[in-house]
C-alpha positions as CSV (number, residue, x, y, z in Angstrom):
1,M,71.5,19.4,9.5
2,A,70.3,16.7,7.1
3,K,68.0,15.3,9.7
4,S,66.4,18.7,10.3
5,G,65.8,19.1,6.6
6,Q,68.1,22.1,6.2
7,W,70.9,20.6,4.1
8,K,69.5,21.3,0.7
9,T,69.3,25.1,1.4
10,F,72.6,25.1,3.1
11,S,74.5,23.2,0.4
12,E,73.2,25.5,-2.3
13,S,74.2,28.6,-0.4
14,R,77.7,27.3,0.3
15,K,78.6,26.0,-3.2
16,L,81.6,27.9,-4.5
17,N,80.8,30.4,-7.2
18,L,84.0,30.3,-9.3
19,A,82.9,33.2,-11.5
20,A,82.5,35.6,-8.4
21,P,84.8,37.4,-7.5
22,R,103.5,41.6,19.3
23,V,106.4,39.2,19.3
24,F,106.7,36.7,16.6
25,A,104.5,33.8,17.6
26,S,102.3,30.9,16.5
27,H,98.7,30.7,17.6
28,H,96.1,27.9,17.8
29,Q,92.4,28.1,17.3
30,G,90.0,25.3,18.1
31,L,87.1,24.4,15.6
32,M,83.5,23.3,16.2
33,D,82.4,20.6,13.7
34,Y,78.7,20.5,12.8
35,Y,78.0,17.0,11.5
36,D,81.2,17.0,9.3
37,L,79.4,19.6,7.1
38,E,80.6,22.8,8.6
39,Y,83.6,23.9,10.6
40,I,83.3,27.1,12.8
41,G,85.8,29.1,14.7
42,E,85.5,32.0,17.1
43,V,86.8,35.5,16.3
44,T,86.4,38.8,18.0
45,I,86.1,42.3,16.6
46,G,86.4,45.7,18.4
47,T,87.4,47.1,21.8
48,P,86.0,45.7,24.0
49,P,85.8,42.5,22.0
50,Q,82.6,41.3,20.4
51,T,82.6,37.6,19.7
52,F,81.4,35.9,16.5
53,N,81.2,32.4,15.1
54,V,82.6,32.4,11.5
55,V,83.2,29.9,8.8
56,L,87.0,29.7,8.3
57,D,87.1,29.5,4.5
58,T,90.2,28.9,2.4
59,G,88.0,29.2,-0.7
60,S,87.4,33.0,-0.3
61,A,89.4,36.0,0.9
62,N,87.0,38.5,2.4
63,F,86.1,38.7,6.1
64,W,82.6,39.8,7.0
65,V,80.1,39.6,9.9
66,T,76.5,40.6,10.3
67,S,75.9,44.2,11.4
68,N,73.4,45.8,13.6
69,I,72.6,48.3,10.9
70,A,71.1,45.6,8.8
71,P,67.3,45.6,8.4
72,S,65.5,43.7,11.1
73,G,65.5,39.9,10.7
74,R,66.4,36.7,12.5
75,I,70.1,37.6,12.9
76,P,70.9,36.7,16.5
77,N,74.5,38.1,16.7
78,T,75.6,41.4,15.1
79,Y,78.6,43.7,15.2
80,N,77.9,47.1,16.8
81,S,80.3,49.7,15.6
82,N,79.1,52.2,18.3
83,A,80.3,49.8,21.0
84,S,83.9,49.7,19.8
85,T,86.5,52.4,20.6
86,T,88.8,51.2,17.8
87,Y,86.2,51.3,15.0
88,V,87.2,53.3,11.9
89,A,84.6,54.0,9.2
90,D,85.5,53.0,5.6
91,P,82.1,53.2,3.9
92,K,83.0,51.4,0.6
93,A,80.3,49.0,-0.7
94,W,80.9,45.3,-1.2
95,E,78.8,42.4,-2.5
96,I,79.6,38.6,-2.5
97,E,77.5,35.9,-4.0
98,Y,77.6,32.2,-2.9
99,G,75.5,30.2,-5.3
100,K,71.9,31.1,-4.3
101,G,73.0,33.0,-1.2
102,K,74.1,36.6,-1.4
103,C,75.3,39.2,1.1
104,S,76.4,42.9,0.8
105,G,77.2,45.8,3.0
106,I,79.9,48.4,3.7
107,Q,83.5,48.1,4.7
108,A,85.0,49.1,8.1
109,R,88.3,48.8,10.0
110,D,88.8,47.6,13.5
111,T,90.9,45.3,15.7
112,M,90.1,41.7,15.3
113,A,91.4,38.4,16.8
114,F,91.6,34.9,15.7
115,G,90.3,32.7,18.5
116,T,89.6,33.9,22.1
117,G,91.5,33.6,25.4
118,K,95.2,33.7,26.0
119,D,96.2,32.1,22.7
120,E,94.3,34.6,20.5
121,L,96.0,36.3,17.6
122,R,95.0,40.0,17.7
123,V,95.4,42.1,14.5
124,S,94.8,45.8,14.5
125,N,93.5,47.9,11.6
126,T,91.8,45.0,9.9
127,T,89.5,45.7,7.0
128,F,86.2,43.7,7.2
129,G,82.7,43.8,5.9
130,M,79.7,44.9,7.9
131,A,76.8,43.0,6.2
132,T,73.8,45.1,5.8
133,Y,71.9,42.6,3.6
134,L,71.8,38.9,3.7
135,S,69.5,36.8,1.5
136,A,67.2,34.3,3.1
137,D,69.6,31.5,2.2
138,M,72.2,33.1,4.4
139,T,70.0,34.1,7.4
140,S,68.5,30.5,7.6
141,Q,71.9,29.2,8.7
142,A,72.1,29.8,12.4
143,N,75.5,28.2,13.1
144,F,77.6,31.2,11.9
145,D,77.6,35.0,12.0
146,G,79.9,35.5,9.0
147,I,82.8,34.2,6.9
148,L,86.5,34.7,7.3
149,G,88.4,34.1,4.1
150,L,91.9,32.6,4.1
151,G,92.5,32.9,0.4
152,F,94.9,35.3,-1.4
153,Q,94.4,39.0,-1.8
154,S,93.9,38.7,-5.6
155,L,90.7,36.8,-4.8
156,A,89.3,39.4,-2.5
157,V,86.4,41.7,-3.4
158,N,87.7,45.4,-3.4
159,N,91.2,43.9,-3.2
160,I,91.3,44.1,0.6
161,L,94.2,42.6,2.5
162,P,92.9,39.4,4.1
163,P,93.2,39.4,8.0
164,L,95.8,36.6,8.2
165,M,98.1,38.3,5.6
166,N,97.6,41.5,7.5
167,A,98.8,39.8,10.6
168,H,101.9,38.6,8.8
169,A,102.5,42.1,7.4
170,Q,102.4,43.5,11.0
171,G,105.0,40.9,12.1
172,L,102.7,38.9,14.3
173,L,103.6,35.4,12.9
174,D,106.7,33.3,13.0
175,D,106.2,32.3,9.4
176,P,103.7,33.0,6.6
177,V,102.1,29.6,7.2
178,F,98.9,28.2,8.7
179,T,98.0,24.6,9.3
180,V,94.4,23.2,9.0
181,V,93.5,20.0,10.8
182,L,89.8,18.9,10.5
183,G,88.4,16.3,12.9
184,H,85.6,13.8,12.4
185,R,82.3,14.0,14.3
186,N,80.1,12.0,11.9
187,N,76.5,12.6,13.1
188,D,76.8,15.0,15.9
189,A,78.3,18.4,16.7
190,G,81.2,19.3,18.9
191,P,84.9,20.3,19.0
192,A,87.0,18.6,16.3
193,G,90.1,20.1,14.7
194,Q,92.1,23.2,14.9
195,I,94.0,25.8,12.9
196,T,97.6,26.8,13.8
197,Y,98.6,30.2,12.6
198,G,102.3,31.0,12.0
199,A,103.6,27.4,12.2
200,I,103.4,23.8,11.1
201,D,101.3,21.8,13.5
202,T,103.8,19.1,14.4
203,E,101.6,17.7,17.2
204,S,98.8,16.7,14.7
205,C,100.7,16.1,11.5
206,T,103.5,13.8,10.4
207,S,106.8,15.3,9.2
208,N,107.1,13.2,6.0
209,F,105.6,15.3,3.2
210,S,106.5,17.1,0.0
211,W,105.5,20.6,-0.9
212,V,103.0,21.0,-3.7
213,P,103.5,24.2,-5.7
214,L,100.4,26.3,-6.4
215,S,99.5,26.8,-10.1
216,R,97.7,30.0,-9.2
217,A,97.8,32.1,-6.0
218,A,94.2,33.2,-5.7
219,Y,92.4,30.1,-4.5
220,W,94.7,27.4,-3.0
221,Q,95.0,25.9,-6.5
222,F,97.3,23.2,-7.9
223,T,97.5,20.5,-10.5
224,V,96.3,16.9,-10.1
225,S,97.8,14.6,-12.7
226,K,95.1,11.9,-12.2
227,A,91.8,11.4,-10.3
228,S,90.5,7.9,-10.0
229,F,87.7,6.0,-8.3
230,G,87.0,2.3,-9.1
231,S,87.1,2.0,-12.9
232,F,87.0,5.8,-13.4
233,S,90.2,7.6,-14.2
234,G,90.8,11.1,-15.6
235,G,93.1,14.0,-15.6
236,P,95.1,16.1,-15.5
237,Y,92.9,18.6,-13.7
238,E,93.2,22.0,-12.0
239,V,91.8,21.7,-8.5
240,I,91.4,23.8,-5.3
241,T,91.1,22.8,-1.7
242,D,88.4,24.6,0.2
243,T,87.5,24.3,3.9
244,G,84.3,26.1,3.2
245,T,83.0,23.3,0.9
246,S,81.5,20.3,2.7
247,F,81.7,17.9,-0.2
248,I,84.0,17.1,-3.2
249,G,82.9,18.7,-6.4
250,G,83.9,17.6,-9.9
251,P,83.0,17.4,-13.5
252,A,79.6,15.8,-14.3
253,D,81.1,12.9,-16.2
254,A,83.4,12.1,-13.3
255,I,80.8,12.4,-10.6
256,T,78.4,10.2,-12.7
257,A,81.0,7.5,-12.8
258,I,81.7,7.7,-9.1
259,V,78.0,7.5,-8.2
260,K,77.7,4.5,-10.5
261,A,80.6,2.8,-8.8
262,L,79.1,3.4,-5.4
263,G,75.7,2.2,-6.5
264,A,74.3,5.4,-5.1
265,Y,71.0,7.2,-6.0
266,Y,70.1,10.8,-6.0
267,D,67.7,12.0,-3.3
268,D,65.9,15.2,-4.3
269,Q,64.7,15.8,-0.8
270,Y,68.2,16.2,0.6
271,D,69.9,17.2,-2.7
272,M,72.5,14.4,-2.1
273,Y,73.6,11.0,-3.4
274,M,72.6,8.3,-0.9
275,V,74.2,4.9,-0.5
276,S,74.2,2.0,2.0
277,C,76.7,2.5,4.8
278,N,77.7,-1.2,4.8
279,G,79.1,-1.6,1.3
280,D,82.7,-2.3,0.3
281,F,83.8,0.9,-1.4
282,P,87.0,2.0,-3.1
283,D,89.1,5.0,-2.1
284,F,89.0,8.3,-4.0
285,D,92.6,8.7,-5.2
286,L,94.3,11.9,-6.4
287,T,97.8,11.7,-7.9
288,I,99.7,14.9,-7.0
289,G,103.4,15.3,-7.8
290,G,103.8,11.6,-8.5
291,K,102.3,10.6,-5.1
292,V,98.8,9.1,-4.6
293,Y,96.6,10.7,-1.9
294,S,93.7,8.4,-1.0
295,V,90.4,9.6,0.6
296,T,88.8,6.6,2.4
297,P,85.1,5.9,2.7
298,K,85.2,7.0,6.3
299,N,85.7,10.6,5.2
300,Y,83.6,10.7,2.0
301,L,80.5,9.0,3.5
302,L,78.4,10.9,6.0
303,N,76.3,8.8,8.4
304,D,73.8,11.5,9.3
305,F,70.6,9.5,8.8
306,D,69.3,6.2,10.2
307,G,72.6,4.4,10.7
308,T,72.3,2.3,7.5
309,T,71.9,5.0,4.9
310,C,74.8,7.4,4.2
311,A,75.3,10.4,2.0
312,A,78.1,10.2,-0.6
313,A,80.0,13.5,-0.3
314,F,80.3,14.3,-4.0
315,F,78.5,16.8,-6.2
316,A,78.8,17.8,-9.9
317,F,79.5,21.4,-10.9
318,Q,80.5,23.1,-14.1
319,S,83.3,25.6,-14.3
320,E,82.4,28.8,-16.2
321,S,85.9,29.6,-17.3
322,P,88.3,27.3,-19.3
323,N,91.1,28.1,-16.8
324,A,89.0,27.7,-13.7
325,P,89.5,24.7,-11.4
326,K,87.6,21.6,-12.5
327,W,87.5,20.1,-9.0
328,I,86.7,21.6,-5.6
329,I,88.4,19.3,-3.0
330,G,86.5,20.0,0.1
331,D,86.3,18.8,3.7
332,P,86.5,15.0,3.1
333,F,90.0,15.4,1.6
334,I,91.0,17.9,4.3
335,R,89.9,15.5,7.1
336,Q,92.1,12.8,5.5
337,F,95.3,15.0,5.3
338,C,96.7,18.0,7.2
339,H,96.8,21.1,5.0
340,I,99.9,23.3,5.5
341,H,99.2,26.6,3.7
342,D,102.5,28.5,2.9
343,F,101.3,31.9,1.5
344,G,104.9,33.2,1.6
345,N,106.1,30.7,-1.0
346,N,102.8,29.8,-2.7
347,R,102.8,26.1,-1.9
348,L,100.8,23.5,0.0
349,G,101.9,20.7,2.2
350,L,99.7,17.6,2.6
351,P,101.0,15.3,5.4
352,T,98.9,12.6,7.0
353,Q,97.3,13.2,10.3
354,K,98.9,11.5,13.3
355,K,96.8,8.7,14.8
356,K,95.4,9.7,18.2
357,T,96.5,7.8,21.2
358,A,95.3,7.6,24.8
359,S,97.8,10.4,25.6
360,S,96.5,12.6,22.8
361,Y,94.1,15.5,23.6
362,Y,91.3,17.5,22.2
363,F,92.1,21.1,22.8
364,L,88.8,23.0,23.2
365,T,87.7,26.6,22.6
366,G,91.0,27.5,21.1
367,L,92.8,27.6,24.5
368,I,95.5,25.1,23.3
369,D,97.6,25.0,26.5
370,E,94.8,25.4,29.0
371,I,91.9,23.0,28.4
372,A,93.0,19.5,27.4
373,I,90.5,16.6,27.4
374,P,91.8,13.1,26.6
375,Y,90.9,11.9,23.2
376,G,87.9,9.6,23.2
377,M,86.6,10.8,26.5
378,L,84.3,13.4,25.0
379,K,81.5,11.2,23.7
380,D,78.8,13.7,23.0
381,Q,78.0,17.4,23.6
382,Y,76.3,16.8,26.9
383,G,77.6,16.3,30.4
384,L,80.4,17.9,32.5
385,M,83.2,17.1,30.0
386,A,81.4,19.0,27.3
387,I,80.7,21.9,29.6
388,A,84.5,22.1,30.2
389,S,84.9,23.2,26.6
390,Y,83.0,26.4,27.4
391,L,85.1,27.3,30.4
392,R,87.8,29.9,30.4
393,L,90.5,28.5,32.6
394,P,93.8,30.4,32.8
395,R,95.9,27.9,34.8
396,E,97.8,30.4,36.8
397,S,94.6,32.1,38.1
398,P,92.1,29.4,39.3
399,T,89.8,32.1,40.8
400,T,88.7,33.0,37.3
401,M,87.2,29.6,36.4
402,L,83.8,31.0,35.3
403,A,81.4,29.4,32.9
404,L,79.9,31.4,30.1
405,G,76.9,33.3,31.3
406,M,76.0,36.6,32.9
407,N,79.0,38.6,34.1
408,L,78.6,38.9,37.9
409,A,80.8,42.0,37.9
410,S,77.8,43.8,36.5
411,L,76.2,43.2,39.8
412,G,79.2,44.6,41.7
413,M,80.6,41.1,42.5
414,E,84.4,41.0,42.2
415,L,85.3,37.3,41.8
416,T,88.7,37.5,40.2
417,S,90.9,39.3,42.7
418,P,93.3,37.0,44.5
419,A,93.3,36.6,48.2
420,P,94.0,38.2,50.7
421,Q,91.9,41.0,49.3
422,K,89.0,41.5,51.7
423,N,86.2,41.3,49.1
424,T,87.1,37.8,48.1
425,L,87.2,36.2,51.5
426,L,84.3,34.1,52.7
427,L,86.2,32.5,55.6
428,R,89.1,34.3,57.3
429,R,90.4,31.0,58.6
430,F,90.0,27.6,57.1
431,G,91.8,24.5,58.5
432,G,91.6,22.5,55.3
433,P,91.1,18.8,54.9
434,F,94.1,18.0,57.2
435,A,92.8,19.8,60.3
436,N,92.6,17.5,63.3
437,F,89.2,18.6,64.4
438,P,86.3,20.5,62.8
439,A,86.1,24.1,63.8
440,R,83.8,24.8,66.7
441,P,81.0,27.3,66.2
442,F,82.6,30.1,68.1
443,E,85.9,29.6,66.2
444,I,84.3,30.0,62.7
445,D,85.0,33.5,61.5
446,V,82.7,34.0,58.6
447,E,82.5,37.2,56.7
448,T,80.1,37.9,53.8
449,P,81.8,40.1,51.2
450,P,80.0,43.4,50.6
451,A,79.5,42.5,47.0
452,Y,77.3,39.6,48.1
453,R,75.1,41.8,50.1
454,F,72.4,43.1,47.8
455,S,68.7,43.6,48.2
456,T,65.9,42.0,46.3
457,N,65.7,45.2,44.3
458,L,68.6,43.8,42.2
459,L,66.8,40.6,41.4
460,H,65.3,42.0,38.3
461,R,68.8,42.6,36.9
462,L,69.5,38.8,36.9
463,A,69.3,37.2,33.5
464,G,66.3,34.9,32.9
465,P,66.5,31.6,31.0
466,Q,65.7,33.2,27.6
467,L,63.9,30.2,26.1
468,N,63.7,31.9,22.7
469,K,67.5,31.7,22.5
470,Q,67.8,28.1,23.5
471,H,68.5,25.2,21.2
472,E,65.6,22.9,20.5
473,D,67.3,20.1,22.5
474,V,67.2,22.4,25.6
475,L,63.5,22.9,25.1
476,F,62.9,19.2,24.7
477,Y,64.9,18.6,27.9
478,L,62.8,21.0,29.8
479,F,59.6,19.5,28.5
480,Y,60.4,15.9,29.3
481,N,62.2,16.5,32.6
482,M,60.2,19.4,34.2
483,T,56.9,17.5,34.4
484,G,54.1,19.6,35.9
485,E,56.3,22.7,36.3
486,A,56.0,26.1,34.7
487,Y,59.2,25.3,32.7
488,Q,57.4,22.4,30.9
489,L,54.5,24.6,29.9
490,A,56.8,27.5,28.8
491,A,59.0,25.1,26.8
492,A,55.9,23.6,25.1
493,A,54.7,27.1,24.2
494,E,58.1,28.0,22.7
495,L,58.3,24.8,20.7
496,Y,54.8,25.6,19.3
497,A,56.1,29.1,18.3
498,Q,59.0,27.4,16.5
499,N,56.5,25.3,14.4
500,W,56.6,22.1,16.4
501,R,53.3,20.3,17.2
502,Y,52.5,17.8,19.9
503,H,50.7,14.6,18.7
504,K,48.1,13.8,21.4
505,V,47.7,10.1,20.3
506,E,51.3,9.1,19.8
507,C,52.7,11.5,22.4
508,I,55.5,12.9,20.2
509,W,56.6,16.2,19.0
510,L,56.8,16.7,15.2
511,T,57.4,19.3,12.6
512,R,57.2,19.5,8.8
513,N,60.3,18.6,6.8
514,K,60.2,21.7,4.5
515,F,62.0,19.9,1.7
516,A,59.6,16.9,1.7
517,N,56.5,16.6,-0.6
518,F,53.1,16.5,1.1
519,L,50.3,14.4,-0.5
520,D,46.6,14.2,0.0
521,Q,46.5,17.5,1.8
522,T,42.9,18.3,2.8
523,G,41.2,20.6,5.3
524,S,41.4,17.9,8.0
525,S,44.6,15.9,7.3
526,E,47.8,15.5,5.2
527,R,50.4,12.9,4.4
528,G,54.1,13.3,4.1
529,T,57.5,13.0,5.8
530,Y,58.0,14.7,9.1
531,T,60.8,15.4,11.5
532,V,59.9,13.6,14.8
533,F,61.7,14.0,18.1
534,D,62.4,10.6,19.6
535,P,62.7,11.0,23.4
536,V,63.9,7.4,23.9
537,H,67.0,7.8,21.7
538,W,67.1,11.6,22.1
539,A,67.3,12.2,18.4
540,K,65.4,13.8,15.5
541,V,64.3,11.2,13.0
542,Q,62.5,11.3,9.7
543,R,59.1,9.5,9.7
544,P,56.4,9.2,7.0
545,M,53.0,9.8,8.6
546,H,49.3,10.3,7.8
547,L,48.6,13.4,10.0
548,V,45.1,14.2,11.2
549,Y,44.9,17.8,12.4
550,S,42.4,17.0,15.2
551,E,45.1,14.7,16.8
552,L,47.4,17.7,17.2
553,A,47.4,19.6,20.5
554,E,46.4,23.2,20.4
555,R,48.8,26.0,21.4
556,P,49.4,25.9,25.2
557,M,47.5,28.6,27.0
558,V,50.0,30.3,29.2
559,D,49.9,33.4,31.3
560,P,51.8,36.1,29.2
561,Q,53.7,37.3,32.3
562,M,55.1,33.8,32.9
563,L,56.2,33.7,29.2
564,K,58.0,37.0,29.6
565,E,59.7,35.8,32.8
566,H,61.0,32.7,31.0
567,G,62.3,34.7,28.0
568,C,59.9,33.3,25.4
569,S,59.5,34.7,21.9
570,E,58.1,38.3,21.7
571,Q,55.4,37.2,19.2
572,L,54.4,34.4,21.5
573,I,53.9,36.9,24.4
574,I,51.9,39.2,22.2
575,D,49.7,36.4,21.1
576,A,49.1,35.3,24.7
577,Q,48.3,38.9,25.7
578,S,45.8,39.2,22.9
579,V,44.0,36.1,24.1
580,V,43.8,37.5,27.6
581,L,42.6,40.9,26.5
582,A,39.9,39.2,24.3
583,N,38.8,37.2,27.3
584,H,38.9,33.9,25.4
585,L,41.6,32.1,27.4
586,Q,39.4,29.1,27.9
587,Q,37.2,29.3,24.8
588,Q,39.5,30.2,22.0
589,Q,40.1,27.3,19.5
590,L,43.4,27.9,17.8
591,D,44.2,26.2,14.5
592,P,46.5,23.3,15.3
593,K,47.6,22.7,11.7
594,L,51.3,22.9,10.9
595,P,52.2,26.2,9.2
């Protein structure tokens, strides 16, 4: 996110506004970690379930997702109340402000679930917010569709009962407890961490810990007798822990002292303090109940840049109320220590995380007992092991191992019925790998299931690639690996529509860093810092350049029908059609300048 130039907007929108307002069981939910800046979990709402990616936020108490009744905008995933048979209208207005970001809408009630798959925690009659308005700061963040608050009811707008406390009230949990374990991804995105609802996570957390009583049951707030870093020492302080805050926030004098001890400097472009990654830095120590809890540099430095420059995960903020918390202890502290939230007894446990061994596992997509990948094997988000994180694999029914994608049942194909039902049999007899001889041609009894017999008239119902919904990395993959094919041209056209430009001289794709300053901008050139895609290292890097507009390739001229078949942006198709209708496909000179 920092590399793409979006961190400044994101950080401002996520800063906490302290003035704003079945059978007993335990359940596990896997988390996706985006560059150690944001932790996302899946939830579902409605019957049948509609899936959403939400920020699981202990610093707030309301649950909301984007709604299809919002004004048109770049909101890819929205809740449709008309599609749910368990939806109940509750048209009470709500509004929440997050720093510079704000959202509002109306309330509703429906069945929701924490996580997906067999280990989901389904909670009926849950009050949530249908967002009908999101400020530009909120819609620019494409990683999540909403926020699920895990704070106390007294913190909630309209005093709604938070979903997890509603689950406990319905008798769905062993204990009024949930455990948060955040993993460490550093400069990439992927599965890292989990939340256990209704129990202490003894698999990930040590058993030697003391309970910390809360000083106020709204935020997860308690007292720190001393905070220290190098020569700085201060306290006592009222603090809160917050999974929704990426950094550690504190009083201006304390942060100034910490920055000085680090030898860091403020970078206005990223709105962060930057420091060399190779220094010898002290721990950030908090004394709680007579015990010192230390956050190491591994967790308060973010290596999201060039490998030598790191971001120091600290920021200054000013409490508006004398009794408000003076520190927001965000994700760096939570990565260091497990957080056991006991909302029945208003207390917090902070055991250390267990060290991972070769026999430890990442549990992906929230299916804790079903998909286990050995720790350390998943090196990046590409390849077969990463694809496994998107499979739904109930172990007792191997016929349902289907990757995410189009549901083939919509084409009349029944793939989940166990044999010997006729419609799932491809071969009536199969000798297996231990047969003495291969089957002779006249012995092979092959039957094509009726569901597989469909005419070409059904081909139009098959989903296309939908390039406008693909991540930039997918578009770059198509461009560099489908040389000379229609996919390469369509990917180039879609990249152009997403404000990337191809440099004809250096043979690279680049786009403006919207937070960088541009100098010497004339009618024919400009100079500044750009985000450049490096195909050798397959990474986006920041690079200062003097850009001459004539060296940029013009928009690819593509047949609009091909763009439509490949699922490109609607505006891109309209633009291509207008070129064809104007009969200027070969002559039109489009302005190659970056928008």
